C-alpha positions in Angstrom: -72.7 122.6 -30.8 -75.1 120.7 -31.8 -77.0 123.2 -33.4 -74.4 124.4 -35.5 -74.2 121.5 -36.7 -77.3 120.8 -37.8 -77.1 124.5 -39.3 -73.9 123.4 -40.9 -75.6 120.0 -42.1 -78.4 122.2 -44.0 -76.5 124.0 -45.7 -74.9 120.8 -47.1 -77.5 119.2 -48.1 -78.9 122.1 -49.9 -76.1 122.4 -51.9 -76.2 118.7 -53.0 -79.9 118.7 -54.0 -79.4 120.4 -57.3 -76.0 117.8 -58.5 -78.3 115.0 -58.4 -81.2 116.7 -60.1 -78.8 118.1 -63.1 -79.4 114.2 -64.4 -82.8 114.8 -65.3 -84.7 118.2 -64.2 -83.2 120.0 -67.5 -84.6 117.7 -69.8 -88.1 118.0 -67.3 -88.2 121.9 -68.4 -86.7 121.6 -71.5 -83.4 122.9 -71.4 -81.3 120.4 -71.9 -80.2 121.0 -75.6 -76.3 120.3 -76.5 -74.0 123.1 -76.9 -74.4 122.4 -80.7 -78.4 122.6 -80.9 -80.3 125.0 -81.6 -80.7 126.8 -78.2 -77.8 125.3 -76.3 -75.4 127.2 -75.3 -78.8 129.4 -73.5 -79.8 125.6 -71.9 -76.1 125.8 -70.7 -76.3 129.2 -69.3 -79.4 128.8 -67.9 -78.7 125.1 -65.9 -75.9 127.3 -64.6 -77.6 129.9 -63.2 -80.3 127.7 -61.3 -77.4 126.0 -60.0 -75.9 129.8 -58.8 -79.1 130.7 -57.6 -78.7 130.1 -54.1 -75.1 131.2 -53.8 -76.2 134.7 -55.6 -78.8 135.7 -53.2 -76.4 134.5 -50.4 -74.3 137.1 -51.6 -76.0 140.1 -52.8 -78.4 140.0 -50.1 -78.6 136.9 -47.8 -75.5 138.0 -45.5 -75.9 141.6 -45.5 -79.1 140.5 -44.1 -77.5 138.8 -41.0 -76.2 142.0 -39.0 -79.7 143.8 -39.2 -81.3 140.0 -37.9 -78.4 140.0 -35.4 -79.1 143.1 -34.0 -83.1 143.0 -33.5 -83.4 138.8 -33.5 -80.0 138.1 -31.6 -78.1 134.4 -33.0 -80.9 132.2 -31.9 -83.2 134.6 -33.5 -81.6 135.1 -36.4 -80.4 130.8 -36.5 -84.7 130.1 -36.2 -86.0 132.8 -39.0 -83.2 131.4 -41.7 -84.3 127.7 -40.8 -87.6 128.5 -41.5 -86.3 129.6 -44.9 -84.7 126.4 -45.2 -88.1 124.1 -44.4 -90.3 126.5 -47.1 -87.9 126.7 -50.2 -86.4 123.1 -50.6 -90.2 121.9 -50.7 -91.6 124.4 -52.8 -88.7 123.5 -54.8 -90.3 119.9 -55.1 -92.8 121.0 -57.0 -91.6 123.7 -59.5 -93.6 123.7 -62.9 -90.8 126.0 -65.1 -87.1 126.8 -64.7 -87.9 130.0 -63.7 -90.1 129.2 -60.7 -87.4 126.9 -59.9 -84.4 129.7 -59.9 -86.8 132.2 -58.1 -87.5 129.8 -55.4 -83.7 128.9 -54.8 -83.1 132.8 -54.9 -85.2 132.8 -52.0 -83.0 129.9 -50.5 -79.8 131.9 -51.0 -81.1 134.4 -48.5 -81.9 131.7 -45.9 -78.1 130.3 -46.8 -76.4 133.3 -46.7 -77.8 134.8 -43.9 -77.0 131.2 -41.4 -73.6 131.4 -42.9 -72.6 134.4 -41.5 -74.1 133.9 -38.4 -73.5 130.5 -37.2 -69.7 130.2 -37.3 -69.6 133.4 -35.2 -72.0 132.0 -32.7 -69.7 129.1 -32.9 -66.6 131.2 -32.2 -68.2 133.3 -29.7 -69.2 130.4 -27.6 -65.8 128.8 -27.5 -63.2 128.5 -25.1 -59.8 130.0 -26.7 -58.4 126.9 -26.3 -60.3 124.5 -28.4 -62.4 127.3 -29.9 -60.8 126.1 -33.7 -61.6 122.5 -33.0 -65.7 123.2 -32.1 -65.6 126.3 -34.9 -64.0 124.1 -37.5 -67.4 121.7 -36.7 -69.3 124.4 -39.2 -67.0 122.3 -42.0 -66.9 119.4 -40.5 -70.9 118.8 -40.6 -71.5 120.7 -44.2 -69.7 117.8 -45.5 -71.8 115.5 -43.2 -75.3 117.5 -45.0 -73.4 117.5 -48.4 -72.9 113.1 -47.6 -76.8 113.0 -46.4 -77.6 115.1 -49.4 -76.1 112.6 -52.0 -77.1 109.8 -49.8 -81.0 110.6 -50.3 -79.7 111.7 -54.1 -78.9 107.1 -54.6 -81.6 106.4 -52.3 -84.9 108.1 -54.4 -82.9 107.5 -58.1 -85.0 105.2 -59.1 -88.3 106.2 -58.7 -88.7 107.7 -61.4 -89.4 111.4 -63.3 -90.2 112.6 -59.6 -86.4 111.8 -59.1 -85.4 115.3 -59.2 -88.2 117.1 -56.9 -87.3 114.3 -54.1 -83.9 115.5 -54.2 -84.2 119.2 -54.1 -87.2 118.5 -51.4 -85.5 116.7 -48.8 -82.8 119.4 -48.5 -85.6 120.2 -45.8 -85.1 118.1 -43.6 -81.7 119.2 -41.3 -83.4 122.6 -41.1 -86.9 121.1 -38.6 -84.6 119.9 -35.8 -82.5 123.1 -36.8 -85.4 125.4 -36.0 -87.3 122.9 -33.3 -83.2 122.8 -31.3 -82.5 126.9 -31.4 -83.8 127.9 -28.4 -82.0 125.1 -26.1 -78.9 126.5 -26.8 -77.8 129.4 -25.1 -77.9 133.0 -26.6 -74.3 134.8 -27.2 -72.8 136.5 -24.1 -71.1 138.6 -26.3 -74.4 139.6 -28.4 -75.5 140.1 -24.8 -73.7 142.2 -23.4 -73.4 143.8 -26.9 -76.8 144.8 -25.8 -76.1 145.6 -22.4 -77.6 142.8 -20.4 -74.6 141.8 -18.4 -76.2 139.5 -16.0 -77.9 137.8 -18.7 -74.5 137.4 -20.4 -72.9 136.4 -17.2 -74.9 133.4 -16.6 -74.7 132.4 -20.3 -71.1 132.3 -20.1 -71.4 130.3 -16.3 -73.3 127.8 -19.3 -70.2 127.6 -21.3 -67.7 127.3 -18.4 -66.6 125.3 -15.9 -66.3 127.8 -13.1 -68.2 130.7 -12.7 -65.1 132.5 -12.1 -63.6 131.5 -15.3 -66.9 132.9 -16.7 -66.7 136.2 -14.3 -63.2 136.3 -16.0 -64.3 135.7 -19.9 -67.3 138.0 -19.3 -65.2 140.9 -17.6 -62.0 140.6 -20.9 -64.8 140.6 -23.3 -66.5 143.3 -22.2 -63.1 145.5 -21.2 -62.5 144.6 -25.0 -65.7 145.5 -26.2 -66.1 148.9 -24.6 -62.5 150.0 -25.7 -63.6 149.2 -29.5 -67.4 151.2 -29.5 -65.1 153.9 -27.3 -62.8 153.7 -31.0 -66.7 153.3 -33.0 -68.0 156.4 -31.8 -71.7 154.9 -32.2 -71.1 154.5 -36.0 -73.7 153.3 -38.3 -73.7 149.9 -39.4 -73.0 151.6 -43.1 -69.9 153.0 -40.9 -69.1 149.9 -39.5 -68.8 147.8 -42.3 -66.3 150.9 -44.0 -64.0 150.4 -41.3 -63.3 147.1 -42.2 -61.5 148.6 -45.4 -60.7 151.9 -43.7 -58.8 151.0 -40.5 -55.9 149.2 -40.8 -56.5 146.6 -38.1 -59.8 145.4 -39.4 -58.4 145.9 -43.1 -56.1 143.4 -42.3 -57.9 140.9 -41.2 -60.7 141.5 -43.7 -58.1 140.5 -46.7 -56.9 137.3 -44.4 -60.6 136.4 -44.3 -61.6 137.2 -47.8 -58.4 135.5 -49.3 -59.0 132.2 -47.0 -62.9 132.2 -48.3 -62.1 133.1 -52.1 -59.3 130.5 -52.1 -62.5 128.0 -50.9 -63.7 129.0 -54.4 -60.2 128.5 -56.2 -59.1 125.5 -55.2 -62.2 124.0 -57.4 -64.3 121.5 -54.7 -67.3 123.7 -55.7 -66.5 121.9 -59.5 -67.0 118.5 -57.2 -69.8 119.8 -54.7 -72.2 121.2 -57.5 -71.7 119.0 -60.6 -69.5 115.7 -59.6 -72.9 113.4 -61.0 -72.4 115.1 -64.3 -68.2 115.0 -64.2 -68.3 111.6 -62.9 -70.9 111.1 -66.3 -68.3 112.8 -68.5 -65.8 110.2 -67.6 -67.9 107.0 -68.5 -70.1 106.6 -65.0 -74.1 105.5 -66.3 -76.5 107.8 -64.2 -77.0 105.2 -61.3 -72.8 105.0 -61.0 -72.6 107.9 -61.1 -74.5 109.3 -58.1 -73.0 106.3 -56.3 -69.6 107.6 -57.2 -70.7 111.3 -55.8 -71.8 109.6 -52.6 -67.8 108.6 -52.2 -67.2 112.0 -52.4 -69.2 113.0 -49.9 -68.0 109.8 -47.3 -65.0 111.4 -48.3 -65.1 114.9 -47.7 -66.8 113.7 -44.2 -64.3 111.3 -42.6 -61.2 113.4 -43.6 -62.9 116.5 -42.2 -62.8 114.5 -38.6 -59.1 114.7 -38.2 -59.2 118.2 -38.5 -61.1 118.8 -35.2 -57.7 117.6 -33.7 -55.4 118.8 -35.5 -56.8 122.6 -36.1 -55.6 123.6 -32.4 -52.4 122.1 -32.3 -51.4 122.5 -36.1 -52.3 125.6 -36.8 -54.9 127.4 -39.5 -52.2 128.7 -41.3 -49.6 125.8 -41.4 -53.1 123.5 -42.7 -53.6 126.0 -45.5 -49.8 125.7 -46.8 -49.3 122.0 -46.6 -52.0 120.8 -48.1 -52.5 123.2 -51.1 -49.4 121.9 -52.8 -51.4 118.2 -53.1 -54.4 120.5 -54.2 -53.5 121.4 -57.0 -51.3 118.7 -57.9 -54.2 116.0 -57.6 -56.9 118.4 -59.0 -54.7 118.5 -62.4 -53.9 114.6 -62.5 -57.8 114.4 -62.6 -57.9 116.6 -65.7 -55.0 114.6 -67.1 -57.1 111.1 -66.2 -59.7 112.3 -68.6 -57.5 112.2 -71.4 -57.3 108.5 -71.3 -59.7 107.1 -74.0 -59.9 103.5 -73.4 -63.7 103.2 -72.4 -62.5 99.9 -70.7 -60.0 101.7 -68.7 -62.2 105.1 -68.4 -65.4 103.1 -66.4 -66.7 100.4 -64.8 -64.7 99.4 -61.4 -61.2 99.8 -63.1 -62.3 104.0 -63.2 -61.4 103.6 -59.7 -57.9 104.4 -60.3 -58.1 107.1 -62.5 -60.2 110.1 -62.9 -62.9 108.7 -59.5 -59.9 108.6 -57.5 -58.0 111.4 -57.9 -61.2 113.3 -57.1 -60.8 111.7 -54.1 -57.3 112.1 -53.1 -57.8 115.9 -53.9 -61.0 116.1 -51.8 -58.7 114.4 -49.0 -56.4 117.2 -49.0 -59.0 119.9 -49.1 -61.0 118.7 -46.4 -58.5 118.5 -43.6 -57.3 122.0 -45.2 -59.3 124.6 -46.9 -62.5 122.9 -45.9 -62.6 123.8 -42.1 -60.2 126.9 -42.0 -62.6 129.0 -44.4 -65.2 129.6 -41.8 -63.5 128.8 -39.0 -60.6 131.4 -39.8 -63.4 134.4 -40.8 -65.9 133.5 -37.8 -62.8 135.0 -35.5 -60.3 137.6 -36.6 -62.8 140.6 -36.4 -63.2 143.0 -33.4 -66.6 142.3 -31.8 -67.6 145.9 -33.0 -67.7 144.9 -36.8 -67.9 141.2 -36.5 -71.4 141.0 -38.1 -69.9 142.7 -40.8 -66.8 141.5 -41.2 -68.5 138.1 -41.3 -70.8 139.5 -44.1 -68.3 140.6 -46.3 -66.4 137.0 -46.0 -70.0 134.8 -46.6 -70.3 137.5 -49.4 -67.2 136.5 -51.2 -67.0 132.6 -50.9 -71.3 133.0 -51.7 -70.2 135.2 -54.8 -67.8 133.4 -55.8 -69.6 129.9 -55.2 -72.1 131.5 -57.8 -69.2 132.8 -60.7 -68.3 129.1 -60.5 -71.4 126.9 -60.8 -72.9 129.6 -63.7 -69.7 129.3 -65.8 -68.1 125.8 -65.3 -71.0 124.7 -67.9 -69.5 126.7 -70.5 -66.0 126.5 -69.5 -66.0 122.7 -70.4 -67.4 123.9 -73.6 -64.8 126.3 -74.2 -61.8 124.0 -73.1 -62.5 121.1 -72.5 -62.8 118.8 -69.1 -58.6 118.6 -68.7 -58.4 122.5 -69.2 -60.8 123.0 -66.7 -59.5 121.0 -64.2 -56.1 122.6 -64.7 -57.0 125.5 -65.1 -58.4 125.1 -61.3 -55.4 122.9 -60.4 -53.3 126.5 -61.3 -55.7 128.3 -59.2 -54.3 126.5 -56.0 -51.0 127.7 -56.6 -52.0 130.9 -56.7 -54.4 130.6 -53.9 -51.0 129.1 -51.7 -49.3 132.3 -52.6 -51.4 134.3 -51.3 -52.3 132.5 -48.3 -48.4 132.3 -48.4 -48.0 136.0 -47.9 -51.5 137.3 -46.4 -53.0 134.8 -43.7 -50.6 134.7 -40.1 -51.5 132.1 -37.9 -54.3 132.4 -34.9 -54.2 129.3 -33.5 -54.8 129.2 -29.4 -55.7 132.9 -29.2 -59.0 134.5 -27.4 -60.9 136.5 -30.2 -59.6 139.1 -28.2 -55.8 138.5 -28.6 -56.2 138.1 -32.4 -56.2 142.0 -32.3 -52.1 141.4 -31.8 -51.5 140.1 -34.6 -53.9 141.8 -37.0 -51.7 145.6 -35.4 -48.9 143.8 -37.6 -48.8 145.4 -40.7 -48.9 143.8 -43.8 -45.7 144.5 -45.4 -43.7 143.9 -41.9 -45.7 140.6 -41.8 -44.5 139.8 -45.6 -41.1 140.6 -45.1 -40.4 138.5 -42.1 -42.1 135.3 -43.7 -39.9 135.8 -47.2 -36.6 136.6 -45.4 -37.0 134.5 -42.0 -39.5 132.1 -42.0 -39.2 130.9 -45.5 -35.3 130.3 -45.1 -35.4 129.0 -42.1 -38.2 126.6 -43.2 -35.3 125.7 -45.8 -32.8 125.2 -44.2 -34.5 123.0 -41.4 -36.9 121.1 -43.4 -35.7 120.8 -46.6 -31.5 120.9 -46.9 -32.1 119.5 -43.0 -29.8 122.2 -41.4 -30.0 121.9 -37.4 -29.9 126.0 -36.9 -31.6 127.1 -34.1 -35.6 128.5 -33.8 -36.4 131.6 -34.8 -38.3 133.9 -32.6 -42.2 134.3 -33.8 -43.3 137.8 -35.6 -45.4 138.0 -33.0 -43.4 137.4 -30.0 -41.1 139.7 -32.1 -43.3 142.4 -32.4 -43.9 142.5 -28.7 -40.2 142.9 -27.6 -40.1 146.0 -30.3 -43.6 147.5 -28.7 -41.9 146.9 -25.1 -38.4 148.4 -26.1 -40.2 151.6 -27.5 -41.7 152.6 -24.1 -39.3 151.5 -22.4 -37.2 153.9 -24.3 -34.9 151.4 -25.7 -34.3 149.9 -22.2 -35.3 146.1 -22.3 
């Protein structure tokens, strides 16, 4: 799990180097004109494009390389190669002589980011026992948050070194990738990957390293092998592109793909990456000096990390779906409050220590709810819902969705602020939180405490049946019990109901 933590921390640090650098590299490259000046709109788009370059490359190239790289080199080998990429590209960013070079380097960085993001959560999910898989796999987001915090801390450490500060802010992101590259070969290979390659003895040895007793290891190996053989027989030796098409064609996988895509898209719709990418700029818009903006961003990073820790204990008890449904309403509320706080025009209120009670505080509270809900759930959920045969393709698609819309956000936010103002921009994303809440309610089933193989049963239930149950059974029951405070009996969970119905069909209607 330490390797997974390093992989995630690398992801977070890569994300925040450009955040602090946004305050100075545009001046270095002459792309800082105000939009009212000649060339201002062009400069605005260039800055957005540089910020979004890694996510664009991750969506278009990086995540799709994960399957061939995993097939040839395994989970560990693929992680090693991407770690090398993420050592070289941040260092190269620090030596860029013009914005075109910086843009190209960040595109290459995105290839490593995407390939790693599509592999490490799967690796964690495949190593983890079912009862704690959520807690261990959500470590991805926890350590992404830690990497974000470290990146903001590095931004603050080098802020006063002069003109090269932005170069050090970008270049420092290589630091967590170095121990990742060195440490990956001390971790076991994924037993499920070894099994797919026909290396059953090695798979059993790997399970033995990961389970408390050889009998438990043998059980998990047998369970995984039987399901894998069944899936392989159904796939019939399908090619890479055929397996990718199965993610949209086969009902069970299509439902998993819809759920994974929804939770990944919701991570961008919620607006967290407005702050992750542009927090220094946003705080500066609120009246902070450059130094104050960097320290306020550090506070955001600390909040993001500290409030992700409780999810380790709640994600396998409270559940993935429940965390999402209970946090998105508050995220919408406090993101809207953040935007409205910028309408306060009194500089004595909007600057200095008094600002802590306004837009900065609302950003921190929004981040608290994100960090216990959507933050840890997105990648963990996507890594666990696909069958073994299509796991790489399904996760690649989910990461593609996530990174593509991260790139869209990064490119469009500066122009959105110009068109709608900072209040309108935050209000827009507050509305998207409400849309995401509805989609989550309709399309994302619960998967807590299930083996990767048992999740097949969850996604065998038709989407229409799931929506009907949630809207006509679960929602009325929730309102009666928790809103009207009525003493109503428990309802039969949909999965149990489906199993009972299947048993009735098998027995000819006899129980």
